[in-house]
MMTF fields as JSON, N, C-alpha, C and O atoms, coordinates in Angstrom:
{
  "mmtfVersion": "1.0.0",
  "mmtfProducer": "UNKNOWN",
  "numBonds": 407,
  "numAtoms": 408,
  "numGroups": 102,
  "numChains": 1,
  "numModels": 1,
  "chainsPerModel": [1],
  "groupsPerChain": [102],
  "chainIdList": ["A"],
  "bondAtomList": [4, 2, 8, 6, 12, 10, 16, 14, 20, 18, 24, 22, 28, 26, 32, 30, 36, 34, 40, 38, 44, 42, 48, 46, 52, 50, 56, 54, 60, 58, 64, 62, 68, 66, 72, 70, 76, 74, 80, 78, 84, 82, 88, 86, 92, 90, 96, 94, 100, 98, 104, 102, 108, 106, 112, 110, 116, 114, 120, 118, 124, 122, 128, 126, 132, 130, 136, 134, 140, 138, 144, 142, 148, 146, 152, 150, 156, 154, 160, 158, 164, 162, 168, 166, 172, 170, 176, 174, 180, 178, 184, 182, 188, 186, 192, 190, 196, 194, 200, 198, 204, 202, 208, 206, 212, 210, 216, 214, 220, 218, 224, 222, 228, 226, 232, 230, 236, 234, 240, 238, 244, 242, 248, 246, 252, 250, 256, 254, 260, 258, 264, 262, 268, 266, 272, 270, 276, 274, 280, 278, 284, 282, 288, 286, 292, 290, 296, 294, 300, 298, 304, 302, 308, 306, 312, 310, 316, 314, 320, 318, 324, 322, 328, 326, 332, 330, 336, 334, 340, 338, 344, 342, 348, 346, 352, 350, 356, 354, 360, 358, 364, 362, 368, 366, 372, 370, 376, 374, 380, 378, 384, 382, 388, 386, 392, 390, 396, 394, 400, 398, 404, 402],
  "bondOrderList": [1, 1, 1, 1, 1, 1, 1, 1, 1, 1, 1, 1, 1, 1, 1, 1, 1, 1, 1, 1, 1, 1, 1, 1, 1, 1, 1, 1, 1, 1, 1, 1, 1, 1, 1, 1, 1, 1, 1, 1, 1, 1, 1, 1, 1, 1, 1, 1, 1, 1, 1, 1, 1, 1, 1, 1, 1, 1, 1, 1, 1, 1, 1, 1, 1, 1, 1, 1, 1, 1, 1, 1, 1, 1, 1, 1, 1, 1, 1, 1, 1, 1, 1, 1, 1, 1, 1, 1, 1, 1, 1, 1, 1, 1, 1, 1, 1, 1, 1, 1, 1],
  "groupList": [{"groupName": "MET", "atomNameList": ["N", "CA", "C", "O"], "elementList": ["N", "C", "C", "O"], "formalChargeList": [0, 0, 0, 0], "bondAtomList": [1, 0, 2, 1, 3, 2], "bondOrderList": [1, 1, 2], "singleLetterCode": "M", "chemCompType": "L-PEPTIDE LINKING"}, {"groupName": "ALA", "atomNameList": ["N", "CA", "C", "O"], "elementList": ["N", "C", "C", "O"], "formalChargeList": [0, 0, 0, 0], "bondAtomList": [1, 0, 2, 1, 3, 2], "bondOrderList": [1, 1, 2], "singleLetterCode": "A", "chemCompType": "L-PEPTIDE LINKING"}, {"groupName": "LEU", "atomNameList": ["N", "CA", "C", "O"], "elementList": ["N", "C", "C", "O"], "formalChargeList": [0, 0, 0, 0], "bondAtomList": [1, 0, 2, 1, 3, 2], "bondOrderList": [1, 1, 2], "singleLetterCode": "L", "chemCompType": "L-PEPTIDE LINKING"}, {"groupName": "THR", "atomNameList": ["N", "CA", "C", "O"], "elementList": ["N", "C", "C", "O"], "formalChargeList": [0, 0, 0, 0], "bondAtomList": [1, 0, 2, 1, 3, 2], "bondOrderList": [1, 1, 2], "singleLetterCode": "T", "chemCompType": "L-PEPTIDE LINKING"}, {"groupName": "VAL", "atomNameList": ["N", "CA", "C", "O"], "elementList": ["N", "C", "C", "O"], "formalChargeList": [0, 0, 0, 0], "bondAtomList": [1, 0, 2, 1, 3, 2], "bondOrderList": [1, 1, 2], "singleLetterCode": "V", "chemCompType": "L-PEPTIDE LINKING"}, {"groupName": "PHE", "atomNameList": ["N", "CA", "C", "O"], "elementList": ["N", "C", "C", "O"], "formalChargeList": [0, 0, 0, 0], "bondAtomList": [1, 0, 2, 1, 3, 2], "bondOrderList": [1, 1, 2], "singleLetterCode": "F", "chemCompType": "L-PEPTIDE LINKING"}, {"groupName": "ASP", "atomNameList": ["N", "CA", "C", "O"], "elementList": ["N", "C", "C", "O"], "formalChargeList": [0, 0, 0, 0], "bondAtomList": [1, 0, 2, 1, 3, 2], "bondOrderList": [1, 1, 2], "singleLetterCode": "D", "chemCompType": "L-PEPTIDE LINKING"}, {"groupName": "PRO", "atomNameList": ["N", "CA", "C", "O"], "elementList": ["N", "C", "C", "O"], "formalChargeList": [0, 0, 0, 0], "bondAtomList": [1, 0, 2, 1, 3, 2], "bondOrderList": [1, 1, 2], "singleLetterCode": "P", "chemCompType": "L-PEPTIDE LINKING"}, {"groupName": "SER", "atomNameList": ["N", "CA", "C", "O"], "elementList": ["N", "C", "C", "O"], "formalChargeList": [0, 0, 0, 0], "bondAtomList": [1, 0, 2, 1, 3, 2], "bondOrderList": [1, 1, 2], "singleLetterCode": "S", "chemCompType": "L-PEPTIDE LINKING"}, {"groupName": "CYS", "atomNameList": ["N", "CA", "C", "O"], "elementList": ["N", "C", "C", "O"], "formalChargeList": [0, 0, 0, 0], "bondAtomList": [1, 0, 2, 1, 3, 2], "bondOrderList": [1, 1, 2], "singleLetterCode": "C", "chemCompType": "L-PEPTIDE LINKING"}, {"groupName": "GLY", "atomNameList": ["N", "CA", "C", "O"], "elementList": ["N", "C", "C", "O"], "formalChargeList": [0, 0, 0, 0], "bondAtomList": [1, 0, 2, 1, 3, 2], "bondOrderList": [1, 1, 2], "singleLetterCode": "G", "chemCompType": "PEPTIDE LINKING"}, {"groupName": "HIS", "atomNameList": ["N", "CA", "C", "O"], "elementList": ["N", "C", "C", "O"], "formalChargeList": [0, 0, 0, 0], "bondAtomList": [1, 0, 2, 1, 3, 2], "bondOrderList": [1, 1, 2], "singleLetterCode": "H", "chemCompType": "L-PEPTIDE LINKING"}, {"groupName": "ILE", "atomNameList": ["N", "CA", "C", "O"], "elementList": ["N", "C", "C", "O"], "formalChargeList": [0, 0, 0, 0], "bondAtomList": [1, 0, 2, 1, 3, 2], "bondOrderList": [1, 1, 2], "singleLetterCode": "I", "chemCompType": "L-PEPTIDE LINKING"}, {"groupName": "TYR", "atomNameList": ["N", "CA", "C", "O"], "elementList": ["N", "C", "C", "O"], "formalChargeList": [0, 0, 0, 0], "bondAtomList": [1, 0, 2, 1, 3, 2], "bondOrderList": [1, 1, 2], "singleLetterCode": "Y", "chemCompType": "L-PEPTIDE LINKING"}, {"groupName": "LYS", "atomNameList": ["N", "CA", "C", "O"], "elementList": ["N", "C", "C", "O"], "formalChargeList": [0, 0, 0, 0], "bondAtomList": [1, 0, 2, 1, 3, 2], "bondOrderList": [1, 1, 2], "singleLetterCode": "K", "chemCompType": "L-PEPTIDE LINKING"}, {"groupName": "ARG", "atomNameList": ["N", "CA", "C", "O"], "elementList": ["N", "C", "C", "O"], "formalChargeList": [0, 0, 0, 0], "bondAtomList": [1, 0, 2, 1, 3, 2], "bondOrderList": [1, 1, 2], "singleLetterCode": "R", "chemCompType": "L-PEPTIDE LINKING"}, {"groupName": "GLN", "atomNameList": ["N", "CA", "C", "O"], "elementList": ["N", "C", "C", "O"], "formalChargeList": [0, 0, 0, 0], "bondAtomList": [1, 0, 2, 1, 3, 2], "bondOrderList": [1, 1, 2], "singleLetterCode": "Q", "chemCompType": "L-PEPTIDE LINKING"}, {"groupName": "GLU", "atomNameList": ["N", "CA", "C", "O"], "elementList": ["N", "C", "C", "O"], "formalChargeList": [0, 0, 0, 0], "bondAtomList": [1, 0, 2, 1, 3, 2], "bondOrderList": [1, 1, 2], "singleLetterCode": "E", "chemCompType": "L-PEPTIDE LINKING"}, {"groupName": "ASN", "atomNameList": ["N", "CA", "C", "O"], "elementList": ["N", "C", "C", "O"], "formalChargeList": [0, 0, 0, 0], "bondAtomList": [1, 0, 2, 1, 3, 2], "bondOrderList": [1, 1, 2], "singleLetterCode": "N", "chemCompType": "L-PEPTIDE LINKING"}, {"groupName": "TRP", "atomNameList": ["N", "CA", "C", "O"], "elementList": ["N", "C", "C", "O"], "formalChargeList": [0, 0, 0, 0], "bondAtomList": [1, 0, 2, 1, 3, 2], "bondOrderList": [1, 1, 2], "singleLetterCode": "W", "chemCompType": "L-PEPTIDE LINKING"}],
  "groupTypeList": [0, 1, 2, 3, 4, 5, 6, 7, 4, 8, 4, 8, 9, 10, 11, 12, 5, 9, 13, 2, 9, 9, 9, 8, 1, 1, 8, 4, 3, 12, 4, 6, 10, 2, 14, 8, 1, 13, 11, 14, 8, 14, 9, 7, 2, 9, 15, 16, 17, 10, 4, 5, 7, 1, 1, 4, 11, 2, 6, 17, 2, 18, 12, 2, 2, 15, 11, 8, 9, 7, 17, 13, 19, 17, 16, 15, 2, 16, 8, 17, 15, 4, 17, 15, 4, 11, 2, 1, 14, 17, 13, 19, 17, 8, 16, 9, 10, 3, 5, 2, 10, 12],
  "groupIdList": [1, 2, 3, 4, 5, 6, 7, 8, 9, 10, 11, 12, 13, 14, 15, 16, 17, 18, 19, 20, 21, 22, 23, 24, 25, 26, 27, 28, 29, 30, 31, 32, 33, 34, 35, 36, 37, 38, 39, 40, 41, 42, 43, 44, 45, 46, 47, 48, 49, 50, 51, 52, 53, 54, 55, 56, 57, 58, 59, 60, 61, 62, 63, 64, 65, 66, 67, 68, 69, 70, 71, 72, 73, 74, 75, 76, 77, 78, 79, 80, 81, 82, 83, 84, 85, 86, 87, 88, 89, 90, 91, 92, 93, 94, 95, 96, 97, 98, 99, 100, 101, 102],
  "secStructList": [7, 7, 7, 7, 7, 7, 1, 3, 3, 3, 7, 6, 6, 1, 7, 3, 3, 3, 2, 2, 2, 2, 2, 2, 2, 2, 6, 7, 7, 6, 6, 6, 7, 4, 4, 4, 1, 7, 6, 6, 7, 5, 7, 6, 6, 6, 7, 7, 5, 1, 7, 1, 6, 6, 7, 3, 3, 7, 2, 2, 2, 2, 2, 2, 2, 2, 2, 2, 1, 2, 2, 2, 2, 2, 2, 2, 2, 2, 2, 2, 2, 2, 2, 2, 2, 2, 2, 2, 2, 2, 2, 2, 2, 2, 2, 2, 2, 2, 2, 2, 6, 7],
  "xCoordList": [-166.222, -165.063, -165.026, -166.046, -163.875, -163.707, -163.797, -163.475, -164.232, -164.312, -162.913, -162.01, -162.751, -161.48, -161.597, -162.639, -160.548, -160.551, -160.823, -160.263, -161.687, -162.078, -161.744, -162.03, -161.151, -160.707, -159.851, -160.175, -158.752, -157.972, -157.238, -156.716, -157.221, -156.433, -155.622, -156.067, -154.442, -153.596, -153.583, -153.3, -153.89, -153.84, -152.426, -151.641, -152.094, -150.7, -150.11, -148.889, -150.944, -150.409, -150.057, -149.465, -150.424, -150.078, -151.217, -151.07, -152.34, -153.468, -154.157, -154.151, -154.747, -155.396, -156.883, -157.292, -157.684, -159.144, -159.726, -159.066, -160.968, -161.735, -161.979, -162.091, -162.06, -162.27, -163.566, -163.568, -164.66, -165.934, -165.874, -166.408, -165.228, -165.086, -164.246, -164.536, -163.218, -162.332, -163.089, -162.947, -163.882, -164.689, -165.662, -165.865, -166.257, -167.191, -166.474, -166.978, -165.308, -164.544, -164.094, -164.002, -163.816, -163.364, -164.536, -164.336, -165.748, -166.973, -166.982, -167.335, -166.584, -166.641, -167.451, -167.599, -167.969, -168.694, -167.703, -166.562, -168.156, -167.284, -167.057, -166.059, -167.971, -167.827, -166.729, -165.892, -166.732, -165.712, -164.353, -163.325, -164.334, -163.097, -162.321, -162.644, -161.299, -160.527, -159.684, -159.37, -159.318, -158.521, -159.293, -158.696, -160.618, -161.448, -161.696, -162.422, -161.101, -161.315, -160.77, -159.749, -161.46, -161.041, -159.667, -159.433, -158.77, -157.385, -157.265, -156.214, -158.308, -158.273, -158.964, -159.02, -159.495, -160.128, -159.107, -157.934, -159.56, -158.641, -158.813, -159.913, -157.706, -157.735, -158.583, -158.384, -159.519, -160.359, -159.597, -160.102, -158.405, -157.641, -156.659, -156.678, -155.801, -154.762, -155.07, -154.359, -156.117, -156.583, -155.622, -155.738, -154.685, -153.788, -154.598, -155.443, -154.332, -155.065, -154.489, -153.306, -155.347, -154.926, -154.416, -153.587, -154.895, -154.357, -155.048, -154.51, -156.222, -157.015, -156.607, -156.602, -156.266, -155.947, -154.776, -154.722, -153.856, -152.699, -152.901, -151.939, -154.134, -154.413, -154.016, -154.122, -153.558, -153.085, -153.858, -153.984, -154.376, -155.017, -153.945, -152.882, -154.224, -153.273, -153.674, -154.251, -153.366, -153.796, -153.223, -153.924, -151.962, -151.348, -152.025, -152.27, -152.327, -153.031, -154.426, -154.909, -155.061, -156.385, -156.351, -157.224, -155.353, -155.204, -154.935, -155.532, -154.048, -153.725, -154.96, -155.202, -155.729, -156.934, -157.975, -158.657, -158.095, -159.051, -158.706, -159.602, -157.426, -157.011, -157.026, -157.213, -156.835, -156.812, -158.205, -158.382, -159.187, -160.557, -161.555, -162.362, -161.521, -162.327, -163.841, -164.531, -164.364, -165.818, -166.264, -167.236, -165.544, -165.849, -165.723, -166.566, -164.669, -164.388, -165.522, -165.955, -165.997, -167.074, -168.35, -169.041, -168.656, -169.843, -169.703, -170.645, -168.562, -168.323, -168.321, -168.79, -167.794, -167.785, -169.213, -169.501, -170.098, -171.495, -172.15, -172.84, -171.945, -172.56, -171.949, -172.653, -170.658, -170.003, -170.553, -170.771, -170.772, -171.325, -172.69, -172.982, -173.519, -174.852, -174.734, -175.433, -173.862, -173.673, -173.14, -173.601, -172.183, -171.61, -172.633, -172.686, -173.44, -174.486, -175.48, -175.9, -175.854, -176.784, -176.206, -176.899, -174.952, -174.316, -174.162, -174.378, -173.793, -173.649, -175.006, -175.112, -176.031, -177.382, -177.837, -178.377, -177.618, -177.96, -177.245, -177.848, -175.965, -175.159, -175.702, -175.919, -175.922, -176.363, -177.778, -178.093, -178.638, -179.983, -179.893, -180.622, -179.003, -178.785, -178.252, -178.712, -177.286, -176.712, -177.753, -177.816, -178.562, -179.615, -180.637, -181.094, -180.993, -181.94, -181.412, -182.155, -180.152, -179.524, -179.488, -179.805, -179.105, -179.007, -180.37, -180.486, -181.397, -182.738, -183.503, -184.612, -182.908, -183.548, -184.698, -185.644, -184.618, -185.682, -185.375, -186.149],
  "yCoordList": [152.593, 151.825, 151.76, 151.506, 151.986, 151.889, 150.423, 149.524, 150.203, 148.835, 148.269, 148.953, 147.035, 146.341, 145.294, 144.656, 145.118, 144.113, 142.746, 142.404, 141.977, 140.675, 139.602, 139.773, 138.515, 137.445, 138.061, 137.938, 138.727, 139.519, 138.709, 137.623, 139.284, 138.746, 139.891, 141.039, 139.563, 140.537, 140.175, 139.035, 141.153, 140.923, 141.242, 141.829, 140.87, 140.934, 142.341, 142.487, 143.377, 144.746, 145.179, 146.239, 144.352, 144.642, 145.188, 145.308, 145.519, 146.025, 144.885, 143.74, 145.215, 144.226, 144.532, 145.677, 143.481, 143.603, 142.441, 141.422, 142.605, 141.482, 140.518, 140.937, 139.243, 138.245, 138.506, 138.486, 138.748, 138.988, 140.243, 140.259, 141.285, 142.526, 142.275, 142.803, 141.473, 141.151, 140.356, 140.622, 139.393, 138.613, 139.52, 139.378, 140.444, 141.389, 142.268, 142.469, 142.789, 143.648, 142.882, 143.454, 141.593, 140.762, 140.197, 139.541, 140.453, 139.931, 138.408, 137.83, 137.771, 136.311, 135.933, 136.73, 134.72, 134.249, 133.711, 133.388, 133.618, 133.038, 131.556, 130.991, 130.929, 129.511, 129.337, 128.442, 130.191, 130.106, 130.583, 130.029, 131.591, 132.094, 133.03, 133.196, 133.632, 134.662, 134.118, 134.857, 132.86, 132.282, 132.263, 132.173, 132.349, 132.334, 133.738, 133.891, 134.753, 136.136, 136.354, 135.782, 137.178, 137.557, 138.221, 139.053, 137.862, 138.359, 139.87, 140.443, 140.517, 141.975, 142.709, 143.939, 141.958, 142.599, 143.478, 143.119, 144.638, 145.624, 145.797, 145.666, 146.091, 146.442, 147.702, 148.658, 147.731, 148.921, 150.157, 151.274, 149.976, 151.127, 151.677, 152.873, 150.818, 151.316, 151.04, 151.524, 150.272, 149.948, 149.049, 148.947, 148.401, 147.454, 146.226, 145.749, 145.723, 144.566, 143.243, 143.142, 142.241, 140.87, 140.57, 139.677, 141.298, 141.148, 140.073, 139.657, 139.619, 138.732, 137.26, 136.641, 136.664, 135.229, 134.848, 133.719, 135.757, 135.457, 135.921, 135.992, 136.233, 136.713, 135.665, 134.46, 136.154, 135.286, 135.607, 136.772, 134.568, 134.78, 135.141, 134.521, 136.131, 136.585, 135.999, 136.69, 134.733, 134.016, 134.607, 134.682, 135.025, 135.591, 136.901, 137.148, 137.742, 138.995, 138.695, 139.38, 137.699, 137.285, 136.916, 137.33, 136.146, 135.741, 136.957, 137.097, 137.83, 139.038, 139.91, 140.386, 140.118, 140.943, 140.288, 140.969, 138.976, 138.252, 138.43, 138.586, 138.408, 138.561, 140.019, 140.29, 140.95, 142.378, 142.955, 143.865, 142.432, 142.969, 141.819, 141.587, 141.09, 139.866, 140.086, 139.285, 141.144, 141.364, 141.723, 141.174, 142.642, 143.017, 141.797, 141.56, 141.027, 139.877, 138.855, 138.341, 138.566, 137.582, 138.069, 137.296, 139.348, 139.922, 139.858, 139.481, 140.216, 140.205, 138.779, 138.538, 137.839, 136.437, 135.938, 135.252, 136.284, 135.855, 136.458, 135.752, 137.749, 138.39, 137.861, 137.727, 137.563, 136.997, 135.608, 135.269, 134.817, 133.472, 133.551, 132.813, 134.448, 134.629, 135.043, 134.501, 135.991, 136.48, 135.377, 135.237, 134.607, 133.536, 132.441, 131.923, 132.093, 131.092, 131.62, 130.891, 132.886, 133.504, 133.487, 133.111, 133.888, 133.921, 132.517, 132.317, 131.56, 130.183, 129.617, 128.929, 129.908, 129.432, 130.04, 129.34, 131.335, 132.022, 131.375, 131.125, 131.112, 130.515, 129.147, 128.869, 128.294, 126.931, 126.893, 126.038, 127.801, 127.88, 128.272, 127.74, 129.196, 129.618, 128.458, 128.236, 127.723, 126.584, 125.492, 124.909, 125.221, 124.2, 124.638, 123.834, 125.926, 126.451, 126.327, 125.975, 126.608, 126.488, 125.026, 124.702, 124.166, 122.741, 122.145, 121.327, 122.568, 122.029, 122.776, 122.388, 123.849, 124.625, 125.482, 125.745, 125.917, 126.747, 128.21, 129.073],
  "zCoordList": [49.723, 49.301, 47.776, 47.135, 47.213, 45.759, 45.347, 46.124, 44.133, 43.642, 43.454, 42.971, 43.837, 43.716, 42.622, 42.479, 41.862, 40.799, 41.427, 42.469, 40.777, 41.306, 40.28, 39.095, 40.709, 39.812, 38.699, 37.518, 39.09, 38.144, 37.08, 37.333, 35.886, 34.777, 34.182, 34.155, 33.712, 33.031, 31.555, 31.187, 30.717, 29.273, 28.786, 29.529, 27.563, 27.113, 27.05, 27.003, 27.048, 27.075, 28.501, 28.701, 29.495, 30.883, 31.723, 32.939, 31.122, 31.898, 32.639, 32.187, 33.777, 34.631, 34.707, 34.902, 34.549, 34.604, 35.394, 35.602, 35.831, 36.366, 35.21, 34.058, 35.516, 34.471, 33.705, 32.474, 34.413, 33.73, 32.862, 31.753, 33.362, 32.584, 31.334, 30.261, 31.488, 30.368, 29.303, 28.11, 29.73, 28.776, 28.042, 26.836, 28.766, 28.151, 27.129, 26.023, 27.489, 26.578, 25.335, 24.249, 25.494, 24.373, 23.567, 22.545, 24.033, 23.387, 23.3, 22.272, 24.404, 24.496, 25.731, 26.658, 25.733, 26.906, 27.927, 27.596, 29.175, 30.197, 29.931, 30.377, 29.214, 28.873, 27.822, 27.939, 26.799, 25.748, 26.247, 25.857, 27.095, 27.674, 26.765, 25.589, 27.331, 26.637, 25.488, 24.554, 25.54, 24.448, 23.137, 22.065, 23.218, 22.008, 21.448, 20.466, 22.06, 21.61, 20.199, 19.816, 19.449, 18.101, 18.182, 19.059, 17.285, 17.35, 17.148, 17.435, 16.665, 16.492, 17.646, 17.649, 18.635, 19.796, 20.499, 20.607, 20.978, 21.543, 23.049, 23.585, 23.713, 25.128, 25.278, 24.528, 26.22, 26.375, 26.87, 26.753, 27.415, 27.902, 26.875, 26.584, 26.323, 25.411, 23.938, 23.057, 23.668, 22.312, 21.532, 20.311, 22.206, 21.537, 21.126, 21.882, 19.927, 19.405, 19.902, 20.226, 19.954, 20.207, 21.597, 21.77, 22.595, 23.949, 24.785, 25.811, 24.367, 25.218, 25.203, 26.267, 24.06, 24.073, 24.988, 25.476, 25.221, 26.076, 27.521, 28.286, 27.897, 29.253, 30.293, 30.06, 31.437, 32.513, 33.788, 34.165, 34.452, 35.751, 36.775, 36.813, 37.591, 38.601, 39.952, 40.792, 40.148, 41.348, 42.634, 43.642, 42.611, 43.814, 44.204, 45.385, 43.213, 43.489, 44.019, 44.921, 43.478, 43.929, 45.418, 46.181, 45.824, 47.231, 48.107, 49.174, 47.667, 48.426, 48.635, 49.744, 47.594, 47.709, 48.61, 49.375, 48.519, 49.365, 50.841, 51.67, 51.174, 52.569, 53.024, 54.21, 52.112, 52.455, 52.674, 53.484, 51.96, 52.009, 52.172, 51.272, 53.297, 53.41, 53.307, 52.676, 53.91, 53.858, 52.443, 51.925, 51.837, 50.457, 49.559, 48.694, 49.772, 48.924, 48.981, 47.949, 50.181, 50.328, 49.645, 48.981, 49.813, 49.171, 47.646, 46.95, 47.145, 45.702, 45.155, 44.042, 45.933, 45.531, 45.321, 44.34, 46.245, 46.122, 44.882, 44.147, 44.641, 43.47, 42.166, 41.165, 42.171, 40.982, 40.667, 39.504, 41.701, 41.483, 40.826, 39.885, 41.326, 40.75, 39.288, 38.431, 39.001, 37.633, 36.714, 35.582, 37.193, 36.365, 36.068, 34.952, 37.058, 36.828, 35.803, 34.903, 35.94, 34.992, 33.571, 32.625, 33.42, 32.103, 31.511, 30.316, 32.34, 31.854, 31.433, 30.418, 32.215, 31.88, 30.553, 29.696, 30.391, 29.141, 27.952, 26.908, 28.13, 27.067, 26.68, 25.501, 27.673, 27.367, 26.819, 25.992, 27.262, 26.681, 25.208, 24.371, 24.904, 23.521, 22.68, 21.56, 23.22, 22.503, 22.266, 21.183, 23.278, 23.134, 22.096, 21.284, 22.129, 21.149, 19.736, 18.82, 19.555, 18.238, 17.798, 16.653, 18.707, 18.399, 18.048, 17.136, 18.785, 18.56, 17.479, 17.113, 16.969, 15.909, 16.397, 15.654, 17.641, 18.224, 18.003, 18.419]
}
């Protein structure tokens, strides 16, 4: 089975990505979110600048994909949760280290 976009977001140039992939492409953490992306960050497909801060979650597409591919969706949901917890933990450990001067 081909990979399906998960937790889809559309950036202002019209391209659609997974939320985690979009955060990675924008070089932002999932905690900070896409609105905090640098205004010169570029879409990885068309290279247009400044596409991330105006990104929109595609909730209807998310629901459609969840109902179309339920087994894949549940498996991907579990792996995404693990990844998000890991990324959030990394972020907060970094913030605590900075705050405490470690």
